[in-house]
N, C-alpha and C positions, 0 to 999 in steps of 0.2 A: 274765218268763215267755215262752217262745216258743210258737208255734202248735202245736208237737209235744207239749207237755206235757199237753194234754188238758183242763185245768180251764176250764170255761165257766160264766158266770152271766148271768142276765137280771134286770133291775130291773122291777118292776111294783107296782101298788098291791095291798094285801092283798085288797081287795074285788074287783078284776078277777080275781085268781087264784082266789078262792073261788067265782067264777061258772063256772069250768071244771068240767064234770062229770068224775067219775072215769073214766079211760080216754079222755077227750076230747082236744081240741086247743085250744090257746090261739092266738088270732088277734088280736094287738094292732093298733091302727090303722096302724102302720108297714107291716104286711104289705100292706094295700090301697094306702097312700099311696106307699111306696117300693119295694114288691115283696119286702121281707125283714123278718125280725125282728132287731132290734139285740141283739147279745150282746157280752160283754166277758170278759176274763180277770179273776180276782180282783184282780190288781195294777193294772188300768187302770179298773176300774168306777167309781172315784170321779170320773173326768174327766167322763163323761156325766152322772153323778148330780148333780154341782155345776152343770153347764151347764143341765140340764133340770128338776131337782127340788129345788134348794136350799131348805132350810127345811121340807120335807115330812116328816111323821112317820108316814105311812100306808104306807110302802114295805116290800117284802120282796125278798130276793134268792133267786132260784131257782137252785140249783146243779144243773148238768145232767150227765148221762152222755152224752158225745158219740156213743157207740156206738149209742144208742137214737134218735138223730135220723135221720129218714127222708127229709129234703129236703137238697139241696145246701148245703154249708157253705163259704163263701168268706171269705178273709182280705183285707180291703180297707182303704184309707186312711180315716181319720176325717174330721174337719172341720178347717178352718184353725184354728190355735191348739193342736191336739193336738201332742204331740212329733213331730218329723220322723221319718219312716220307721215310725211306729207303725201297725200294722195291727190292725183290729178284726174279729172274726168276725161274719158276717152269715148268717143261716139263711134260705134262699130257699124257704120254705114254712112251714106252721103248726108250732108247737111242741107235740109230743105230751106229754101229762101223764105218760106212762110214762117219759119221759126225765128227769123231775125226781127227783133222788135226795135232796135236802135243801132245806128252806125256812127262812130265818132272817129276823128283823126287820132292817131296814136303817135305822138312825136317824142323823140328823146330830149333829154336835157342838153345843155350846151356842150357837155363832155361826151355826148354820144350815147350815154346810158339812159335806160328807162327807169324812172322813179316808181315806187309803189303808188297805186291809185289811192 
């Protein structure tokens, strides 16, 4: 999927998301630590999920409407080990709850790893 296709997702714990008030903003630790919120396309979300969250069963995927994001969105390289030339979307500001159009559980396979969507 290319950056022009528009589908974006964010991984977080169900409890972190449930703490966001309706109409509020989600500010994950990465916003303070790195200056942005990590996002992915549905086709690439399994890469950070396996790197950071293997085995966790408390995760959800937030499917976003990019038109409702009110901070800059930049497509930037991931980490060493990600496929060459793959760019990931980074949101340089908080994630507005109003931008979330769907939430689904995100569960690993029996071996604890996340499969591609």
